[in-house]
C-alpha positions in Angstrom: 225.3 143.1 8.8 226.3 140.0 6.8 224.3 139.0 4.1 223.9 135.2 3.6 221.5 133.0 2.0 218.9 130.7 4.2 221.3 127.8 4.1 223.8 129.2 6.4 227.2 128.0 6.5 228.7 129.7 9.4 229.9 128.3 12.6 228.2 128.8 16.0 230.7 131.1 17.4 230.3 133.2 14.2 226.7 133.5 14.6 227.0 134.3 18.3 229.4 136.9 17.5 227.5 138.4 14.9 224.4 138.4 17.4 226.7 140.1 19.8 227.5 142.7 17.1 223.9 143.5 16.5 223.0 143.7 20.2 225.9 146.0 20.7 224.7 148.2 17.8 221.1 148.3 19.3 222.3 149.2 22.6 224.5 152.0 21.5 221.7 153.5 19.4 223.7 152.9 16.2 221.0 151.8 14.3 218.2 154.0 12.7 214.2 152.8 12.5 215.0 151.8 9.0 217.9 149.4 9.7 216.2 147.9 13.1 213.8 145.7 11.2 216.5 143.9 9.0 218.8 143.7 12.1 216.0 142.3 14.1 215.2 139.8 11.3 218.9 138.6 10.8 219.2 138.3 14.7 216.1 136.0 14.9 217.5 133.8 11.8 220.9 133.5 13.6 219.4 132.5 17.0 217.4 129.8 15.3 220.6 128.8 13.5 222.3 128.4 17.1 219.3 126.6 18.4 219.5 124.0 15.8 223.2 123.6 16.1 222.7 123.2 20.0 219.9 120.5 19.7 222.1 118.7 17.0 225.2 118.8 19.3 222.9 117.5 22.4 221.8 114.6 20.3 225.1 113.8 19.1 226.4 113.6 22.8 223.3 111.5 23.8 224.2 109.2 21.1 227.8 108.8 22.3 226.7 108.3 25.9 224.4 105.7 25.1 227.1 104.0 23.2 229.3 104.2 26.0 226.7 102.8 28.4 226.3 99.7 26.2 
C-alpha cells in the first residue's frame, strides 16, 4: 500500500489503479485482518480524492461550455 500524506499529489488514473489493486487483494484474500482496516481506510481516501477530481473536472467543463454558449 502506498503511503502518502493527506494532500495527495497523485493523478486520477493512479488513484483508480491503486483502488483496483486494493480490491484485487481483498478479492483474492491476500489481506489478513490486521491489514484490512488500513487498506479500507486508504481506499476510502482514494475514492474521496477521485470524487473531488471528477467534480472539479465537471465544473471546469461546465464553465467552458457556458463560455462557448456566450
